[in-house]
Backbone as ProteinMPNN parsed JSONL, in Angstrom:
{"seq_chain_A": "MHLMEKFIKTKSGLEIYTESFGAMNQGIFWYDVFCKKLSDSGYFVVRFDHRDTGFSSVIDYSSNPYNLLPFF", "coords_chain_A": {"N_chain_A": [[-9.245, -75.403, 7.94], [-10.913, -77.374, 10.063], [-12.285, -80.481, 9.99], [-14.612, -82.668, 10.926], [-15.76, -86.15, 10.809], [-18.498, -88.302, 11.629], [-20.164, -91.26, 12.69], [-23.094, -91.496, 14.131], [-25.08, -93.743, 15.96], [-28.279, -95.021, 16.594], [-30.818, -96.334, 18.935], [-32.442, -98.029, 17.475], [-30.56, -99.088, 15.614], [-30.258, -97.382, 13.409], [-27.681, -95.779, 11.426], [-26.464, -92.615, 11.701], [-24.809, -90.195, 9.55], [-22.789, -87.89, 10.143], [-21.51, -84.407, 9.872], [-18.866, -82.07, 10.802], [-17.531, -78.819, 10.429], [-14.981, -76.212, 10.471], [-13.972, -73.311, 12.642], [-14.904, -73.929, 14.727], [-16.034, -72.357, 16.916], [-17.667, -70.722, 19.542], [-21.355, -69.478, 19.814], [-21.285, -66.859, 20.44], [-19.18, -65.74, 19.387], [-20.058, -65.344, 16.549], [-21.071, -62.845, 14.839], [-24.261, -60.858, 14.655], [-24.676, -59.441, 12.271], [-22.977, -60.969, 10.601], [-24.309, -63.54, 10.809], [-26.78, -62.596, 9.574], [-26.193, -62.264, 6.954], [-25.504, -64.679, 5.809], [-28.259, -65.8, 6.336], [-29.716, -64.263, 4.507], [-28.561, -64.93, 2.188], [-29.972, -67.535, 1.646], [-29.297, -69.29, 3.37], [-29.903, -71.424, 6.359], [-29.395, -70.36, 9.475], [-27.914, -71.865, 12.4], [-27.24, -70.817, 15.845], [-25.263, -71.254, 18.402], [-23.906, -71.756, 21.906], [-21.148, -73.861, 23.047], [-21.242, -76.151, 25.411], [-21.126, -74.832, 29.178], [-19.84, -72.636, 28.093], [-19.918, -69.119, 27.028], [-23.078, -67.864, 26.769], [-24.645, -70.288, 27.549], [-25.843, -72.093, 30.474], [-24.11, -73.208, 33.421], [-23.242, -76.278, 34.196], [-23.072, -78.878, 36.793], [-21.504, -81.512, 36.023], [-20.528, -83.733, 37.509], [-22.871, -84.352, 39.388], [-24.48, -84.167, 37.595], [-24.558, -86.248, 34.89], [-23.734, -86.3, 31.59], [-25.248, -87.277, 28.87], [-26.122, -88.513, 25.736], [-27.914, -91.131, 24.909], [-30.347, -91.074, 25.764], [-31.839, -89.65, 23.748], [-31.751, -91.272, 21.768]], "CA_chain_A": [[-10.68, -75.853, 8.009], [-11.076, -78.584, 10.763], [-13.43, -81.382, 9.547], [-14.546, -83.824, 11.891], [-16.654, -87.108, 10.649], [-18.855, -89.498, 12.644], [-21.544, -91.978, 12.549], [-24.091, -92.011, 15.275], [-25.848, -95.061, 15.785], [-29.725, -94.923, 17.323], [-31.163, -97.631, 19.654], [-32.899, -98.79, 16.21], [-30.032, -99.534, 14.637], [-29.782, -96.577, 12.249], [-26.705, -95.194, 11.479], [-26.35, -91.124, 10.815], [-23.587, -89.534, 9.083], [-22.556, -86.281, 10.786], [-20.0, -83.615, 9.755], [-18.589, -80.731, 11.671], [-16.197, -78.486, 10.416], [-14.967, -74.838, 10.875], [-13.08, -72.991, 13.813], [-15.825, -74.334, 16.323], [-16.157, -71.179, 18.16], [-19.202, -70.829, 20.126], [-22.026, -68.484, 19.169], [-21.105, -65.763, 20.835], [-18.219, -65.198, 18.362], [-20.84, -65.093, 15.415], [-21.832, -61.559, 14.736], [-25.676, -60.89, 14.172], [-24.39, -59.243, 10.634], [-22.537, -61.999, 9.566], [-25.492, -64.582, 10.587], [-27.695, -61.854, 8.663], [-26.046, -62.068, 5.453], [-25.719, -65.821, 5.67], [-29.581, -66.212, 6.201], [-30.08, -63.215, 3.498], [-28.127, -65.681, 1.053], [-30.346, -68.7, 1.547], [-28.936, -70.35, 4.395], [-30.53, -71.291, 7.812], [-28.245, -70.299, 10.561], [-28.07, -72.063, 14.014], [-25.912, -70.14, 16.423], [-25.565, -71.874, 19.682], [-22.769, -71.969, 22.557], [-20.628, -75.041, 23.602], [-21.551, -76.499, 27.128], [-20.539, -74.044, 29.943], [-19.424, -71.412, 27.859], [-20.696, -68.068, 26.663], [-24.5, -67.252, 27.607], [-25.207, -71.236, 28.053], [-25.917, -72.621, 31.574], [-22.599, -73.896, 33.659], [-23.851, -77.603, 34.799], [-21.971, -79.56, 37.531], [-21.436, -83.184, 35.71], [-20.308, -84.989, 38.621], [-24.04, -84.686, 40.013], [-25.621, -84.265, 36.449], [-23.826, -86.649, 34.193], [-24.231, -85.969, 30.19], [-25.649, -88.566, 28.072], [-27.134, -88.272, 24.745], [-28.493, -92.228, 24.734], [-31.733, -90.854, 25.945], [-32.42, -88.906, 22.764], [-31.797, -92.125, 20.545]], "C_chain_A": [[-10.582, -76.944, 8.684], [-12.293, -79.321, 10.621], [-13.369, -82.822, 10.36], [-15.934, -84.506, 11.19], [-17.114, -87.931, 11.459], [-20.134, -89.996, 12.693], [-22.069, -92.119, 13.78], [-25.145, -92.986, 15.271], [-26.941, -94.915, 17.097], [-29.833, -96.278, 17.907], [-31.815, -98.456, 18.625], [-32.091, -99.43, 15.473], [-29.429, -98.675, 13.581], [-28.677, -95.956, 12.564], [-26.57, -93.911, 10.64], [-25.017, -90.803, 10.824], [-23.406, -88.3, 9.637], [-21.378, -85.824, 9.91], [-20.153, -82.479, 10.253], [-17.419, -80.017, 11.112], [-16.217, -76.786, 10.562], [-13.972, -74.695, 12.005], [-13.931, -73.798, 14.944], [-15.829, -73.547, 17.488], [-17.681, -71.035, 18.405], [-19.844, -69.568, 19.766], [-21.642, -67.365, 19.315], [-20.003, -65.019, 19.894], [-18.688, -65.174, 16.777], [-21.582, -63.92, 15.37], [-23.337, -61.767, 14.314], [-25.494, -60.506, 12.882], [-24.189, -60.003, 9.751], [-23.4, -63.382, 9.207], [-26.635, -63.97, 9.514], [-27.596, -62.441, 7.364], [-25.962, -63.475, 5.218], [-27.132, -66.147, 5.43], [-30.055, -65.547, 4.897], [-29.674, -64.114, 2.026], [-28.648, -66.83, 0.83], [-30.057, -69.471, 2.633], [-29.789, -70.19, 5.672], [-29.242, -71.292, 8.553], [-28.921, -70.893, 11.958], [-27.126, -71.39, 14.355], [-26.247, -70.64, 17.95], [-23.924, -71.905, 20.593], [-22.52, -73.217, 23.011], [-21.187, -75.192, 25.037], [-20.748, -75.581, 27.845], [-19.546, -72.996, 29.399], [-20.308, -70.498, 27.475], [-22.072, -67.967, 27.67], [-25.168, -68.888, 28.121], [-25.014, -71.302, 29.443], [-24.755, -73.284, 32.034], [-23.666, -75.211, 34.372], [-22.75, -78.295, 35.527], [-22.316, -81.095, 37.075], [-20.916, -84.004, 36.479], [-21.908, -85.436, 39.125], [-25.197, -84.817, 38.8], [-24.936, -84.9, 35.007], [-24.299, -86.213, 32.8], [-24.146, -87.125, 29.469], [-26.614, -88.482, 26.98], [-28.05, -89.739, 24.381], [-29.805, -91.765, 24.963], [-32.394, -90.461, 24.775], [-32.451, -90.073, 21.367], [-32.546, -93.204, 20.636]], "O_chain_A": [[-10.091, -77.834, 7.989], [-13.33, -78.854, 11.093], [-12.509, -83.701, 10.422], [-16.956, -83.85, 10.989], [-16.278, -88.474, 12.181], [-21.127, -89.269, 12.736], [-21.506, -92.886, 14.561], [-26.074, -92.895, 14.469], [-26.607, -94.748, 18.27], [-29.144, -97.227, 17.534], [-31.781, -99.667, 18.841], [-32.51, -100.279, 14.686], [-28.415, -98.973, 12.949], [-28.478, -95.551, 13.709], [-26.545, -93.868, 9.41], [-24.209, -91.002, 11.731], [-24.359, -87.576, 9.349], [-20.53, -86.537, 9.375], [-21.206, -81.843, 10.267], [-16.313, -80.531, 11.276], [-17.262, -76.158, 10.733], [-13.243, -75.622, 12.358], [-13.401, -74.206, 15.977], [-15.686, -73.876, 18.665], [-18.618, -71.205, 17.624], [-19.147, -68.61, 19.434], [-21.592, -66.667, 18.302], [-20.03, -63.8, 19.727], [-17.867, -65.016, 15.874], [-22.72, -63.922, 15.839], [-23.638, -62.773, 13.672], [-26.145, -61.192, 12.095], [-24.675, -60.077, 8.622], [-23.413, -64.068, 8.185], [-27.272, -64.7, 8.754], [-28.509, -62.977, 6.737], [-26.469, -63.686, 4.117], [-27.375, -66.756, 4.388], [-30.783, -66.222, 4.17], [-30.324, -64.011, 0.986], [-28.118, -67.476, -0.075], [-30.757, -70.476, 2.76], [-30.292, -69.123, 6.024], [-28.265, -72.01, 8.337], [-29.995, -70.581, 12.473], [-26.173, -71.178, 13.604], [-27.309, -70.43, 18.534], [-22.887, -72.063, 19.949], [-23.491, -73.854, 23.419], [-21.542, -74.202, 25.678], [-19.641, -75.363, 27.354], [-18.612, -72.548, 30.064], [-21.495, -70.821, 27.497], [-22.115, -67.986, 28.9], [-26.072, -68.877, 28.957], [-24.064, -70.64, 29.861], [-24.214, -74.006, 31.196], [-24.713, -74.963, 34.969], [-21.621, -78.35, 35.039], [-23.191, -81.776, 37.611], [-20.829, -85.166, 36.082], [-22.203, -86.624, 39.251], [-26.322, -85.31, 38.876], [-24.783, -84.128, 34.06], [-25.411, -85.686, 32.829], [-23.164, -87.867, 29.426], [-27.818, -88.389, 27.218], [-28.941, -89.557, 23.552], [-30.563, -92.205, 24.099], [-33.551, -90.864, 24.65], [-32.982, -89.856, 20.278], [-32.645, -93.969, 19.676]]}, "name": "protein", "num_of_chains": 1, "seq": "MHLMEKFIKTKSGLEIYTESFGAMNQGIFWYDVFCKKLSDSGYFVVRFDHRDTGFSSVIDYSSNPYNLLPFF"}
């Protein structure tokens, strides 16, 4: 299992601790029946594609730079 721990600092100075772990496969590899079993067990499932893979839009980052700072 791959575990990544990270602190994200907001503009207001708050630090948010995050953890992500697992195979890091995009959403198209998470089958509906698997997600349903998780949700039936009481978990909330969010299935997504990584940027530019799967069903997500492909973005030209040279003309549209990727930046999370506006969200904080």
